[in-house]
N, C-alpha and C positions, 0 to 999 in steps of 0.2 A: 454496565454503561459502556458505550462505545468509547474507545480512547484513539486519538490521531496524533501524529508528529507533524506539525506544521512549521513553515519557515515563512518570514516576513522581511522582504528586502526593500530598504528605502533609505536614500542618503540624507533625508530629513530627520535628525535625531529627536525632535518634538514628535513628529509623526510616528516614529518607531514607538514611543512610549504611549502616546494617546490612543492611536489607532490599533496598537498592540493590545491595550486593556481592553477596547471595544471588541475586538476578535474573540477574545477569550471569554468575555462577558456574553457575547451574541451565542457561541457554541454551548455555553454553561445553560444558557435560556432554553436550548433545544435538547438537553440531556445528554451532551457529548461532552466528555473530558478531552481537554488537548494539553499537549507539552509544546510551547511556542518558543523558537528560537529566532531573534532578531538579528539582522545583518545591514550595517550602514553602508556597505560598498558590494557591489556585485562581484568582484573578484574575490572577496572573502567568501561569499557563499559558494562560488566555483570551487574554490580551494577545498571548502570543507565539505562537499560532496563526495569526496575520496573516502570519507569515513562515516558519513550520515546519510540515512534514507529518509524521505519525508512521504506523507500521505496527499499532502496538498501545500501549495506555496502562493503566497501573495506577491506579487511584483508590482512595485510603484513603476509607473511608465516614464516618468518625468525625472530621470537621472542623468547627470551630466557626462560621465565617464563610459557608462554603458547603459542605454536606456532599457527600460523592461521589457520591451519587445525583442530587441536584439538578445537579452538574457534569456528569454524564451525560446528563441529559436536555438541558442546554444544548447540548453538542456535537453531540447527535442532531438538535437544531432546526438547527444550522448546516449539517447535512448533510456532516459530516465522516466519512470512510470508514474509520476505524480500528477494531480490535477494543477491546473494554474488560474488563478483569479488575478486579474489586473486592477489596480488603483491608479486614477488619473483625475487631474484637474482640467484636462483637455480632451471634452467628450467626443471630438471629432475623431480621435485616434482608436476608438473602439473598432472602428472598421480595419485599421491597420493591425490590430491585434488577433483578428480571426485568422491570420496565417498560421498561427500556433495552435488553433482549436481550443482556445480557454473554456473553463467552465462557466466563466462569467466575467463581468465588468462591475467595477464599483466607481460611481462618480463622485468626487470628493465634494461636489456641490450638493449632493443628496446623499452624503455619507451613510448616516445612520439607516435610513429608509432601505438604500440599495444593499448595505451590508446585512441587516436583518433579513431581507428577502432572500438573499442568495444563500446566506448560512442555513436559512429554514430549507431551502430547496435542496442544498447539499446534504443537510442532516437526513432529510426524507429519504434522499436516495440511497444513503448509507443503512438507514434502517430497514428499507425495502430490500435491499441487496442482502442484508444478513438474514432477515426471514425466508427469503427464498433460496438461500444458499447460494447464491449467484457470485461467481468470482470474475472480475474484470482483469485482465493481464494485457499491458501493453507490450508488444513484442515487434521488433522491426517495421517501426511506425504505425501499426495496427491494433487495434483492441480486440482481444479474444475474450469471448463470454463463455464461461464454463459452469457446470453444476457441480458443486463440491461432492455431492453423493457418488457423482460418477466417476471420479478420479479414485484410481487405487493407490498410486504413488507417483512421486516426482524423483527422477534420477538425473545426477548432474554429468555432464561430459565437457570439462573446460569450462568455456564461456557460455555454453548451451545447456538446456535442460530438457529432457524427455519427459512427457506426461503420459501415463500409462492409465487408460480409461475402460471401465467395464464394458464389454460386448464390442469393443473396438480393437481390431487387430493391429492396426499401425499405430505408433507413438506419435504424440504432437510434439514438434520441436519448437522450443522457447528460446529467445535470447535475452534473458534477465539475469538475476542472480539468486542463488539459493538463500543468501541471508535475507534478500527483500522479499522472497516468497515466504520465507518462514514467518518473518515479521506480520506479513499480510494474510496468511490464509491459516495461521494456528488456530484463531479463534472457531473455525470450522471443524476442527478435530483432527488436525495434522500434527504429527508428532516427528521431530527430527531425531531419527535413530542413529545417524551416521552423516558425516559432512557432505556425503553424496546423496542421501536419501531423506525425503519427506514422505511419509505414509500417513494415509487416511485410518484412523482407527476403526472405523465402520467395517474396513475389510481386513481386518487382521484376523486370522483364524487361530495363531499359536505364535507365543513368544517363548523361544528357547534361551539357552544361555549365551549363544553366539549368533542367533538369527532369528528373524520374524518370517514366519510363512503366511502369505497372503491368500484370501480365499480363491484366488486363480491358479494357486499352485507355485506361485514365485516365491523363492527363497532370498531374502535381503539380509546383509550382515548388520549386526548391531555393533557399534564401538563399544569396545570393552568398558571404557569409563562412563559410557552412559547407559548401561545395562539397568541400573537401579533407577534412574531417571526415567528411562522409558516406561518401566512397570508403574511407577508412581503416577505418571502422567496419564498412562492407560486407565488406572483405577480412578482417578479424578473425574475422567470423561464418563466412566460408568455411572457416576452419580446422577447424570441427567438423561442418559440414555441406557436400555438393556441391551446385552450382547452376550455371546457366550464365548469363552476363551479358555484354553489351558495355558497357565502360567506356570 
């Protein structure tokens, strides 16, 4: 089952409870398990972004201190990589919301219908992406589409990450975070062998005591404390796909 981390920001506490329950149910109806965290103020959400990553966020547009569209502009400026869905009782504001390229818009006047339609569409997008092994990464304001089986490994350098791909000489540079990437591409068979390295298990040739050798010949260090964990994760992945390796 697909699992998502979702945030919902709305200054109306009744809506937080009622709409929050409906969001959980709508995803459950589509076979998607979610962890939903609610915020009654935009500032609380922004403060919490220091320690939390999300796959999807619902922003109510009509909030007094900072409306949902302004909040959306702020998170886009922070280069956060989640999708945004807006909720509003003011249908004309759908056009204002387009500035942050939201995934969709839920009208409170047609809440159940709009929510079920957009959650169904979002769930189908996720399922299709998983089946195809397609990874969408937002970096520097753009969305990059990558095929998981083509990625050898990802290496971190400060606030940037280099993606090394099969048959491509130059690495691709991202501006994201290793923790976010780890959370979102692990399901495609990536293993965090070191704080600086995420590797695609399909391209591992050998796991030694101190390093992993990739099938392109690159040797990557394994954190000593993670050696057993790396081996166990690899063996679990072998349950679904066949591969050859020296361990």
